[in-house]
N, C-alpha and C positions, 0 to 999 in steps of 0.2 A: 417645458418648465414640470409638468407631470412624469413626462417619462424620466426625467434629472431627478425627481423623489423618490419615483417606483427603483429608479438602478441603487441612488444612495439608499434605501429602505432594504433592499437585498443586499448590498455589498455590506450592511451593517449586518442583518443575520446570520452572512456567514461566517462571519468575524468570529460573532461569539459561538456558533457551532461548532468553528474551530476552537476557541479555547475551550467548549464542553469538553473536547476530545483531548488537550493539551492536558486539563486538569485532569480525566479520567486515565492517563497517563501516568498522575501521582498519587492518586488515591490510596487510600489506607490497605482497601481490600482487590487480594490478587485478582480477584474473578472481574474485576471492574479494570484494570490494569490492563490484562490480560485483550478484555472485550477493544478497551480504548487502543492496543498498541495491534492488533488483530485489523481493524479495521484501517487502519493508516496504512498497511502493511496490502494490504487488500486492493483497496481505491483512490492507493492515491498513485501517480507517475511515475515517483521515488522510490515507492514500498516496492511495486512491480516491477521496476527495473533491477530491482535487488534480491528477486526471485520471490518475491512474498505472496503472489497474486495465485489463486487457486492451480495455478497450470505453473508457476514459475513464468519462462519467458515465453509469449504472445507464439502462436504460429507466424506473423507476420515480423518479429523483433529476430525466429532462427532462420526466414526466409532474406532476410538484408545479409548476410553472410558471417555472424556469428558463430563460432566452433560450437560442434557440436561431438559428448564423446560417448562412445557405448562402451557398456563394461559386463561381462560374463560374472554373472553372481558365483558361477561353481568353477570358476578359475582361478587357482593359485595370485597371489600377486607376485610379478616379476622380481627377482633382488636388486 
């Protein structure tokens, strides 16, 4: 019974924290919106999957067979 109460309390706190981040995405100040968006992109699975993590795809994701394209910066684009 105590474990259930702790679990429920933790879940409510997480819900509140997520709501604060969603509210931050709609904040009137751009700095607050950017901070909330940055957090979502870096710290959620969906954000990292879309390349929002610090280094984009993780090495584990690249090892799973994702295509990797390298481009030399000094070469002209093919026509």
